[in-house]
TIZAMI-505634 format. One record per residue: residue number from 0; residue in three letters; x, y, z of N, C-alpha, C, O in turn. Coordinates in Angstrom, 2 decimals. Layout:
// residues N
 num residu     n.X     n.Y     n.Z    ca.X    ca.Y    ca.Z     c.X     c.Y     c.Z     o.X     o.Y     o.Z
 NUM    ALA       X       Y       Z       X       Y       Z       X       Y       Z       X       Y       Z
...
This chain:
// residues 53
 num residu     n.X     n.Y     n.Z    ca.X    ca.Y    ca.Z     c.X     c.Y     c.Z     o.X     o.Y     o.Z
   0    MET    8.77   22.43   11.76    9.44   21.15   11.54   10.13   21.14   10.17    9.49   21.41    9.16
   1    PRO   11.42   20.83   10.14   12.14   20.80    8.86   11.59   19.72    7.93   10.94   18.77    8.37
   2    LYS   11.86   19.87    6.65   11.31   18.94    5.66   11.69   17.49    5.92   10.84   16.60    5.82
   3    ASN   12.95   17.23    6.25   13.43   15.85    6.34   13.38   15.28    7.75   14.00   14.25    8.03
   4    GLU   12.66   15.94    8.65   12.63   15.50   10.05   12.12   14.06   10.16   12.70   13.26   10.89
   5    GLY   11.05   13.74    9.44   10.47   12.40    9.53   11.36   11.33    8.93   11.32   10.18    9.36
   6    LEU   12.15   11.70    7.93   12.99   10.71    7.25   14.22   10.34    8.07   14.74    9.23    7.95
   7    LYS   14.69   11.26    8.91   15.93   11.03    9.64   15.85    9.79   10.52   16.83    9.07   10.67
   8    SER   14.69    9.53   11.11   14.57    8.40   12.03   14.76    7.07   11.31   15.10    6.07   11.95
   9    TYR   14.56    7.04    9.99   14.72    5.80    9.24   16.17    5.56    8.81   16.49    4.49    8.29
  10    HIS   17.04    6.54    9.03   18.44    6.41    8.61   19.32    5.88    9.73   20.49    6.24    9.82
  11    ILE   18.76    5.03   10.59   19.54    4.45   11.68   20.59    3.50   11.11   21.76    3.55   11.51
  12    GLY   20.18    2.62   10.19   21.13    1.73    9.52   21.77    2.45    8.37   21.75    3.68    8.31
  13    ASN   22.36    1.69    7.46   22.94    2.35    6.29   21.86    2.62    5.26   20.73    2.15    5.39
  14    LYS   22.20    3.37    4.24   21.19    3.80    3.28   20.60    2.62    2.51   19.44    2.67    2.09
  15    ARG   21.39    1.59    2.33   20.89    0.42    1.60   19.73   -0.22    2.36   18.74   -0.63    1.76
  16    ASP   19.85   -0.29    3.69   18.76   -0.82    4.51   17.52    0.04    4.35   16.41   -0.48    4.22
  17    THR   17.73    1.35    4.34   16.60    2.26    4.21   15.88    2.05    2.89   14.65    2.01    2.84
  18    ILE   16.66    1.91    1.82   16.06    1.72    0.50   15.30    0.40    0.45   14.19    0.35   -0.09
  19    SER   15.88   -0.67    1.00   15.19   -1.96    0.96   13.94   -1.92    1.82   12.93   -2.53    1.47
  20    ALA   13.99   -1.21    2.94   12.81   -1.08    3.79   11.71   -0.34    3.04   10.54   -0.73    3.09
  21    CYS   12.09    0.73    2.35   11.10    1.48    1.57   10.50    0.60    0.49    9.29    0.64    0.26
  22    ARG   11.34   -0.20   -0.17   10.83   -1.07   -1.24    9.86   -2.09   -0.69    8.84   -2.38   -1.32
  23    SER   10.17   -2.66    0.48    9.27   -3.67    1.04    7.94   -3.03    1.41    6.88   -3.64    1.23
  24    TRP    7.98   -1.80    1.94    6.74   -1.09    2.25    5.93   -0.82    0.99    4.71   -0.99    0.97
  25    VAL    6.62   -0.41   -0.07    5.93   -0.13   -1.34    5.28   -1.40   -1.86    4.15   -1.37   -2.34
  26    ASN    5.99   -2.53   -1.76    5.42   -3.80   -2.20    4.18   -4.15   -1.39    3.18   -4.59   -1.95
  27    LYS    4.25   -3.95   -0.06    3.09   -4.24    0.79    1.92   -3.36    0.40    0.79   -3.84    0.28
  28    LEU    2.18   -2.07    0.20    1.11   -1.15   -0.17    0.50   -1.53   -1.51   -0.72   -1.49   -1.67
  29    ASN    1.35   -1.90   -2.47    0.84   -2.30   -3.78   -0.04   -3.53   -3.67   -1.09   -3.60   -4.32
  30    LYS    0.37   -4.51   -2.85   -0.44   -5.71   -2.67   -1.78   -5.35   -2.04   -2.82   -5.86   -2.46
  31    LEU   -1.75   -4.47   -1.03   -3.00   -4.06   -0.38   -3.91   -3.36   -1.37   -5.12   -3.60   -1.40
  32    ASN   -3.34   -2.48   -2.19   -4.13   -1.76   -3.18   -4.76   -2.72   -4.17   -5.93   -2.56   -4.54
  33    LYS   -4.00   -3.73   -4.61   -4.55   -4.72   -5.55   -5.68   -5.49   -4.91   -6.71   -5.73   -5.54
  34    LEU   -5.50   -5.88   -3.64   -6.56   -6.61   -2.94   -7.80   -5.75   -2.80   -8.92   -6.23   -3.01
  35    ASN   -7.61   -4.48   -2.44   -8.75   -3.58   -2.30   -9.49   -3.41   -3.61  -10.72   -3.40   -3.63
  36    LYS   -8.75   -3.28   -4.71   -9.39   -3.14   -6.01  -10.17   -4.39   -6.36  -11.28   -4.30   -6.88
  37    LEU   -9.60   -5.57   -6.08  -10.30   -6.82   -6.35  -11.57   -6.91   -5.52  -12.62   -7.32   -6.03
  38    ASN  -11.48   -6.54   -4.24  -12.66   -6.58   -3.38  -13.74   -5.65   -3.89  -14.92   -6.01   -3.89
  39    LYS  -13.35   -4.46   -4.32  -14.34   -3.51   -4.85  -14.99   -4.06   -6.10  -16.20   -3.95   -6.27
  40    LEU  -14.19   -4.68   -6.98  -14.74   -5.27   -8.20  -15.71   -6.39   -7.85  -16.78   -6.49   -8.45
  41    ASN  -15.34   -7.23   -6.89  -16.21   -8.33   -6.50  -17.52   -7.81   -5.93  -18.58   -8.36   -6.21
  42    LYS  -17.45   -6.75   -5.12  -18.67   -6.17   -4.56  -19.55   -5.61   -5.66  -20.77   -5.80   -5.65
  43    LEU  -18.93   -4.91   -6.61  -19.70   -4.36   -7.72  -20.35   -5.48   -8.52  -21.52   -5.38   -8.90
  44    ASN  -19.61   -6.56   -8.79  -20.15   -7.68   -9.55  -21.31   -8.32   -8.81  -22.32   -8.65   -9.42
  45    SER  -21.17   -8.51   -7.50  -22.24   -9.16   -6.75  -23.47   -8.26   -6.71  -24.60   -8.75   -6.78
  46    LEU  -23.27   -6.95   -6.59  -24.41   -6.03   -6.62  -25.11   -6.10   -7.97  -26.34   -6.09   -8.05
  47    TYR  -24.31   -6.18   -9.02  -24.87   -6.23  -10.37  -25.62   -7.54  -10.60  -26.69   -7.55  -11.20
  48    LEU  -25.05   -8.64  -10.11  -25.68   -9.95  -10.31  -27.00  -10.06   -9.55  -27.97  -10.63  -10.05
  49    TYR  -27.04   -9.51   -8.33  -28.22   -9.70   -7.49  -29.19   -8.52   -7.55  -30.12   -8.46   -6.75
  50    SER  -28.97   -7.60   -8.47  -29.84   -6.43   -8.52  -31.20   -6.75   -9.14  -32.14   -5.98   -9.00
  51    ASP  -31.31   -7.90   -9.82  -32.58   -8.25  -10.47  -33.61   -8.76   -9.47  -34.80   -8.71   -9.74
  52    GLU  -33.16   -9.25   -8.32  -34.10   -9.84   -7.35  -35.00   -8.79   -6.71  -35.84   -9.12   -5.88
């Protein structure tokens, strides 16, 4: 499989559409990562708070 095989399917519209689509995906991933980090911190905090019981 050539290197750019997977990217070609995203070039249906013009390149500007492709770039904006990539940016929106990056934004979604960043938001998910932030939420996951917050959830992990909350779990760690709750474990720490309730570890004395």
